[in-house]
N, C-alpha and C positions, 0 to 999 in steps of 0.2 A: 605554522603548523597546518598540515592538510586537513580540511574540514569536510564534512557531509551533513546534510540536512534531510531529515525525513519527517514529513507532515502527516498528520493522522495517524501517527505511530504508537500504539501503545505496547505491543509485545517487543519491539526492538529487535525482531529476528532479522529483518532486513539490514540493520546497522551491524549485526554480530561480526560479519567477516571483514567489515571495513574497521571495525574496532580493533580486531585481531591484528590488522596490518598497519595500526598505529595512527588511524585517522581520529580526530576528535569528531564524534557523531552527536548532533543536536536532534533529539526526537521531540517534536511538539504534538501534544494532544491534550484534550480537555480532561481526560481521565487521570492524568499525572496529578500529583500535588501542585497546588498554586505556587507559582514561582520557578525557580531554577534549582535542580537538584543534581550534583554531580557524583558520579560513581566512576572514578578513574576518567576514562575517555568517554564514557557513555554520559551524556548530559540530557536529562529530562526536563523539559519545560511545560508546566501545566498552563495551557492556553487554549481556549475555545475561539473559533473564527466566526465572523459575521459575513454573510454574502454582500452586505451593504458597505463593508468597510475593507475590502481588499487590498485597496492602494495603501491605506493606513498599515495594515497587516504586514505588507511587504517591507515598508519602512521599519516596522517594529522588529521584524526578523533580521533585517540588515544591522540594525543597532545591537541587537542582542548578540549576535553570532560574530560579527565583525569580518575581517578579510580571510581569505584563504579557502573559501568554499568551492570545490570542485565538482559537486555531484549533489543532486536534489531528487528525491523519490518520494511519492506521495500516495496515500491510499484514501481518498475521499469517501464519504460515506455513500453507501449505494442504496440505502433503504428506500429513498424517494425516486430511484431511477432504474433499478434492476427490473428486467422484464418479469422476473418471477415474482414480483410483487404488484403487477400490473391491475390485479383485481381490486386493489385498494386505491388506485389512482383517482377514480372519479369523487370518492369521499374526500380525499385529502385536498383536491382542487376546489371543492366547495368550502372547505375550511380556509384554504389559502391558495387563491389562484396563481400566485408566483411560486408555489413551492419546488416545481422542478427547475425553474429559472434559477432560483436561489442555489438549489444543489450543484447545478452546472456551474455557476460561477465559482462555488468554493472547490470545485474539481479544477476549474482553470487557475486557480490560486497556485497549484503546484508549477504550472507554466510561467506565472508571473514571477515567481521567486526564482525559478531557474534562469529566467531571462535577465533578472536584476543582477544576478551574480555572473552572468555570462557563461554558464556552465551547462554540462549535459543534465537533462531532467526527464523524469517520467512519471507518469500516473497511471495506476491500474484500477480497473473496475470489471465486474462481471458484464455480461451481455446486457446492455442498458440503453436507455433513451438518450445517453451522451452522444451516441452516434449520429442522432439527428439534431439535437440541441446544440452541440459543439461541432464536431467533426468525426468523419470515420476513423477508427483506431488505426494506428500504424502497425501493430502486431497482434498476435492472440497465441495463446497457449494452454496446455492443460497441466496440472502440477506433476503428473506421472512423467510428462516428457523431458523433466529435469531432475527426476529421482536418482539417476545414475551420478550425479555429483555428490551423493550421500553415500556413506560406507554401506557394504553389503549386509553387515549386522547393525541394524538401525532402530532407534525408538524415540519417538518424538519427546523432547526434554520437558516440555509443559503440558501437552494434552495426549498422552499416549493412548488412553481410552477411547479417543475420538478420531485421531487423525492416524492413518495407517503409516507403518514404517516405510521409509523413502518416499514419502508423499505419493503412494501408490494409488491414486484415485483421480478421475476425470472431474474437471470443472473449468468449463471454457472461461477463460480470463483475457481481457483485453487491456492493450497497453497504448497510451498516446504519449508520445516522446518527441523531444527536440534538441537542438544544439549538439548533434553528433552522438546521441545515445546509440549503443551498440546493443542490439538484441542478441543474447548469446546463443551458441550452438546447443542443441539438444542432446541429451544422453537419457534416452527413454528406458523406463523399467515396466516389466510386465504388470498388468492390471487384472486382478482376479474377476472374472465374469464381465469385465468390461464396463462396470458401472460402480458409482459410489454408494456405498450403504451407510456411510457415516451421517448422512443427512437424517436417517431415521432416528438418530439420537439428538439431532440438533435442530429440531422443529420449534422449540420454544421462543419466546420474545424476550427473555432475560437479557441483560448486558453480557454476562459471561458467555452465554450461548452465541450472541452476536460477535464476541471477541474471537471466539474458537473457529466460527464459520469464516471470519475475515482473516484469520492467522495467514501470514505469508508463508507460502511453501519454501522450505528450508533449502532444497536444492536449487529453486530458482534464484533465491536470495544469493547463494554462493556463485552461482553462473553469472548473474548481473555484475557482481563485483569483479570477477575474473575478467570479464569483457570490457568493464568501464573503468577500472582503477587508472591511476596516473603511474 
């Protein structure tokens, strides 16, 4: 069976088009219930990752998922790296001088897993210090640039009150990738006023708010699948 792995993936949005095409999709995230929970081809694994155990985690993932993996995508935590949070970096560094090095290593875990399976891989993050701590991103995009992959009559299935139909909002997002990952072609939709007003509703620090802010743009998810499926 063809398989795909999604790291730091709570919503399962990126996995959805792969599942619909018959791939067994393994979504790893610490917010899932501990252990392995199956819902058809959607497999949720409740697992937190440690920056000092990445090599061990790669072996764990290989043993859990088995053979047949042909795609890996990851959404590493951006809180300690995104430039939007730079005002808090000094305080965090006093508490833990290695906080950004640890965050960077957790981002590189996506690459380690992709290389371990010898398959296409990609990791996404907003504009962040990953560009200096790791390397420059390979690509960047805004959600509205892929909104055309969604139907003209659209509503977000999970967060309609926060995320605009057809992902019609800007948010520069960077992509690090390897092993032949293909950045999909764009299908741009109109953005009202040219800015995103949903962040006015998402300024809190709750876990729910963070999950909504980091939810994968559905149009981009579909485009990535179409460009990289076997």
